C-alpha positions in Angstrom: 174.0 18.7 104.2 176.9 19.3 106.1 176.8 15.5 106.9 177.6 14.1 103.5 180.9 13.3 102.4 180.6 14.9 99.2 180.0 18.2 100.6 183.0 18.4 102.9 185.1 16.6 99.8 183.6 19.9 98.0 184.6 22.3 100.6 187.7 20.8 101.1 188.4 21.4 97.9 187.6 25.1 97.8 189.7 25.7 100.8 192.5 23.7 98.8 192.1 25.7 95.7 192.0 29.0 98.1 195.0 28.1 99.7 196.7 27.3 96.6 195.6 31.0 95.5 196.6 32.6 98.6 200.4 31.1 98.5 200.1 32.1 94.6 200.8 28.3 93.5 199.7 28.9 89.8 201.8 31.8 89.6 204.8 29.8 91.0 203.9 26.7 88.7 203.4 29.3 85.7 207.0 31.0 86.7 208.6 27.4 87.0 207.0 26.4 83.9 208.1 29.8 82.0 211.9 29.1 83.6 211.9 25.7 82.4 211.0 26.4 79.1 213.2 29.7 78.8 216.0 26.8 79.7 215.1 24.1 77.2 214.7 27.0 74.6 218.5 28.2 75.9 219.4 24.5 75.3 218.0 24.4 71.8 219.5 28.0 70.7 222.7 26.3 72.2 222.8 23.2 70.4 221.7 25.2 67.4 224.7 27.1 67.9 227.1 24.4 68.1 225.3 22.5 65.3 226.5 25.6 63.4 229.7 25.8 64.8 230.1 21.8 63.8 228.5 22.7 60.3 231.1 25.5 59.6 234.1 23.4 61.3 232.9 20.7 58.9 233.1 22.7 55.9 236.0 24.6 56.5 238.1 21.0 57.1 236.4 19.8 54.0 237.9 23.0 51.9 240.9 22.2 53.6 241.1 18.7 52.4 240.4 20.0 49.0 242.8 22.5 49.3 245.7 19.8 50.5 244.4 17.8 47.7 245.1 20.2 45.0 248.2 21.4 46.5 249.5 17.8 46.4 248.2 17.3 42.9 249.9 20.8 41.9 253.2 19.3 44.0 253.2 16.2 41.8 252.5 18.0 38.7 255.5 20.3 39.4 257.6 17.6 40.2 256.7 15.9 36.9 257.4 18.9 34.7 260.8 19.6 37.1 261.9 15.8 36.2 260.8 16.2 32.3 263.1 19.6 32.3 265.9 17.9 33.9 265.7 15.4 31.6 265.4 17.2 28.9 268.5 19.2 29.9 270.6 15.9 30.3 269.6 14.8 26.9 271.0 18.2 25.5 273.9 18.2 27.6 275.0 14.3 26.8 274.4 15.5 22.9 276.6 18.6 23.7 279.0 16.1 25.3 279.0 13.5 22.4 279.2 16.3 20.0 282.4 17.6 21.8 284.1 14.2 22.2 282.8 13.7 18.6 285.1 16.7 17.4 288.1 16.1 20.0 288.4 12.5 18.4 288.0 13.9 15.1 290.9 16.7 15.8 293.5 14.1 17.4 292.8 12.0 14.3 293.7 14.7 12.2 296.8 15.9 14.0 297.9 12.2 13.9 297.1 12.2 10.1 299.1 15.5 9.5 301.8 13.6 12.2 301.7 10.8 10.0 302.4 12.7 7.1 304.9 15.0 8.1 306.9 11.8 9.3 306.3 10.0 6.0 308.0 13.1 4.7 310.7 13.6 6.8 311.9 9.8 6.2 311.0 10.4 2.4 313.6 13.6 2.6 316.1 11.5 4.7 316.0 8.5 2.3 316.1 10.9 -0.7 319.2 13.0 1.4 320.7 9.4 2.0 320.2 8.3 -1.9 321.6 12.0 -3.3 324.4 11.4 -0.7 325.0 8.1 -2.1 324.7 9.2 -6.0 327.2 12.1 -5.3 329.8 10.3 -3.5 329.8 7.6 -6.0 330.3 10.7 -9.0 332.4 12.7 -6.6 335.3 10.5 -5.9 338.0 12.0 -3.9 339.1 14.5 -1.5 337.9 17.6 -3.0 334.6 15.5 -4.0 333.8 14.5 -0.6 334.2 17.9 1.1 331.9 19.5 -1.5 329.7 16.9 -1.0 329.7 17.4 3.0 329.0 21.0 2.4 325.9 20.4 0.0 324.5 17.8 2.7 324.9 20.5 5.4 323.2 23.1 3.3 320.6 20.8 2.0 319.5 20.3 5.9 319.3 23.6 7.1 317.3 24.8 3.8 314.8 21.8 4.7 314.4 22.7 8.2 
């Protein structure tokens, strides 16, 4: 029995297992496997945390993108409203300017008409005076009549002005 190879392989195996147990190799293997599992767990936790951070950053950037788009839309709408307000003010100002210029032109025309009427009246008065002067000269002949006519003309001019 001590001579068979299987016996010595069995004895060697038992001694090998004994040595392994003596040097606490299974505990070391268990410890190494536990450390490896803990490392993998830490890596998985870190990966999960990084994924959650990335997800939070993504949602934050998406929110910022939506806010930026809404703000851009708001700016465009405000600009459109301001442009419409400015256009309305410009139309109102244009209408007021046209009304003012029309009124000034009408006033200028009225002054010109009044001046023309005054000029026609003055011309009519001068002609009437000249005609009256001619008539009076023709009727009042002589030195006495001429003095009287000159005095009447002077009085008439002061009364008309």
